[in-house]
C-alpha positions in Angstrom: -9.3 -11.6 21.8 -5.7 -11.2 20.8 -4.8 -10.8 17.1 -1.3 -10.7 15.7 -1.0 -8.9 12.4 2.1 -9.5 10.3 3.0 -8.4 6.8 5.5 -10.4 4.6 7.8 -7.5 3.8 7.8 -6.0 7.3 7.9 -8.8 9.8 9.9 -6.6 12.2 6.8 -4.4 12.6 4.2 -6.9 13.6 1.3 -5.6 15.7 -0.4 -7.4 18.5 -4.0 -6.1 19.0 -6.1 -6.5 22.1 -9.6 -5.2 21.5 -9.4 -1.6 20.3 -5.8 -1.1 21.4 -2.2 -2.1 20.4 -0.9 -4.5 23.0 2.6 -4.6 21.5 4.7 -3.8 18.4 7.8 -5.6 17.4 9.3 -8.5 15.5 6.8 -11.2 14.6 8.8 -14.1 16.0 9.1 -12.4 19.4 5.4 -11.5 19.6 4.2 -14.9 18.5 6.5 -16.6 21.1 5.3 -14.3 23.9 1.6 -14.7 22.9 1.2 -18.2 21.2 -2.6 -18.1 21.8 -3.1 -15.0 19.6 -4.9 -15.4 16.3 -2.5 -14.6 13.4 -3.4 -12.6 10.3 -0.8 -12.7 7.6 -0.7 -10.1 4.9 1.3 -9.4 1.8 3.4 -6.2 1.7 4.1 -3.8 4.5 2.2 -2.9 7.7 2.0 0.9 8.3 0.3 3.2 10.8 -2.2 4.1 8.0 -2.8 7.3 6.1 -4.2 10.7 6.9 -6.2 12.1 4.0 -6.3 15.9 4.3 -9.3 16.3 1.9 -12.1 15.2 4.2 -14.6 18.0 3.2 -13.8 17.8 -0.5 -14.2 14.0 -0.6 -17.1 13.5 1.7 -19.2 16.7 1.3 -18.4 18.0 -2.1 -18.0 14.7 -4.0 -20.7 12.3 -5.0 -19.8 8.6 -4.7 -22.3 6.8 -7.0 -24.3 3.8 -5.8 -23.3 0.7 -7.8 -26.9 0.5 -9.0 -26.3 3.8 -10.7 -23.2 2.7 -12.6 -25.0 2.5 -16.0 -26.0 6.1 -15.7 -23.4 7.8 -13.5 -20.4 5.4 -13.7 -18.5 4.1 -10.7 -15.9 6.9 -10.2 -16.4 9.8 -7.7 -18.1 12.8 -9.2 -17.1 16.3 -8.2 -17.8 19.9 -9.0 -21.1 21.3 -10.2 -22.3 17.9 -11.3 -22.1 16.6 -7.8 -23.9 19.6 -6.4 -26.7 19.2 -8.9 -27.1 15.5 -7.8 -27.3 16.6 -4.2 -29.8 19.4 -5.0 -32.0 17.0 -6.9 -32.1 14.5 -4.0 -30.7 15.7 -0.6 -31.0 12.2 0.7 -28.1 11.2 -1.5 -25.7 13.0 0.8 -25.8 10.4 3.6 -25.4 7.4 1.3 -22.6 9.2 -0.7 -20.7 10.0 2.5 -20.9 6.4 3.7 -19.6 5.1 0.4 -16.9 7.8 0.4 -15.8 6.6 3.8 -15.6 3.0 2.5 -13.5 4.2 -0.4 -11.2 6.0 2.0 -10.8 2.9 4.1 -10.1 0.9 1.0 -7.2 3.3 0.4 -5.6 2.7 3.9 -7.0 6.0 5.3 -7.5 5.8 9.1 -7.7 9.6 9.7 -9.0 12.6 7.8 -8.4 16.3 8.1 -10.5 19.4 7.2 -13.6 20.8 8.9 -16.7 18.7 8.2 -19.9 20.7 8.5 -22.6 18.4 7.2 -24.3 16.0 9.6 -24.2 13.1 7.0 -20.4 13.3 6.6 -19.8 13.7 10.4 -22.0 10.7 11.1 -20.3 8.5 8.5 -16.8 9.4 9.9 -17.9 8.8 13.5 -19.5 5.4 12.7 -16.5 4.2 10.8 -14.2 5.2 13.7 -11.9 7.4 11.5 -9.7 9.8 13.5 -9.9 13.5 12.7 -6.5 15.2 12.5 -5.0 18.6 11.8 -5.1 19.8 8.3 -1.7 20.7 6.8 -1.3 24.5 6.3 -1.1 24.0 2.6 -2.6 21.3 0.4 -0.3 20.3 -2.5 -2.6 18.9 -5.1 -6.2 18.2 -6.0 -8.4 16.1 -3.7 -7.8 12.4 -4.1 -8.3 9.1 -2.4 -4.6 8.6 -2.9 -3.2 12.1 -2.4 0.3 13.2 -3.3 2.3 13.2 -1.1 0.9 10.4 1.1 0.7 11.4 4.8 1.6 8.5 7.1 0.5 8.7 10.7 3.1 8.5 13.6 4.4 5.0 14.4 2.2 2.6 16.4 2.9 2.3 20.1 1.7 -0.1 22.8 -1.4 1.2 24.5 -2.3 3.4 21.5 -5.3 2.9 19.3 -5.2 -0.2 17.0 -5.5 1.8 13.8 -3.3 0.8 10.8 -3.2 -0.2 7.2 -1.4 -2.8 5.1 -0.2 -2.2 1.5 0.8 -4.8 -1.0 4.2 -3.2 -1.8 7.8 -4.2 -0.9 8.7 -1.0 0.9 7.6 2.6 1.6 9.3 3.9 -1.5 7.1 1.6 -3.6 4.0 2.8 -1.6 4.9 6.4 -2.5 5.4 5.4 -6.1 2.3 3.2 -6.5 -0.1 5.0 -4.2 -2.8 4.1 -1.7 -4.7 1.9 -4.2 -2.3 -0.9 -3.1 -4.1 -1.2 0.3 -5.0 -4.8 1.1 -6.3 -4.3 4.7 -7.3 -1.5 7.0 -7.9 -1.8 10.8 -9.7 0.8 12.9 -10.3 0.4 16.6 -9.0 -3.2 16.3 -11.6 -4.1 13.7 -10.8 -5.2 10.2 -12.8 -2.6 8.3 -11.4 -3.2 4.8 -10.0 -6.3 3.2 -9.2 -6.5 -0.5 -10.9 -9.5 -2.0 
């Protein structure tokens, strides 16, 4: 099934998706006229190739992402450092569920690829199941691990025939995305599937 994604602030960069691949990239009016049968998804903001988060191991293996049912005791924010390791030691089964929740948080921040060597089966499985790409880690990491790292690393432009992997951010332009961060993500697509949509 063909799906045409277009964002209000970047109609010149609409994406026609066919299954797991990009069928075409270009101005919305041209793509809609060429493929009138395509289902249209309209988004606020800008459509981008999505983000690479270089902190894969730090966020998925060394950070605990609390279950919402633990919010009264552990809060809702990711837990790092020795406290996370103590939680994992107390119950090793937490690793898998935490990695899956961590991947969901990454997707909610427009991340479509991660970098860094994952060594734990739970994190590797969570990344594989979500369809996240694994990229090359930059030689130096500029700041602390974050779901919205600074600077943001955008993937190369989308091309016809390439994987349908991208994210939409509710900002007027890329400068605003840099300023406001990845928390402005409204939709993430991986392998042609809408894997995150802000409610």
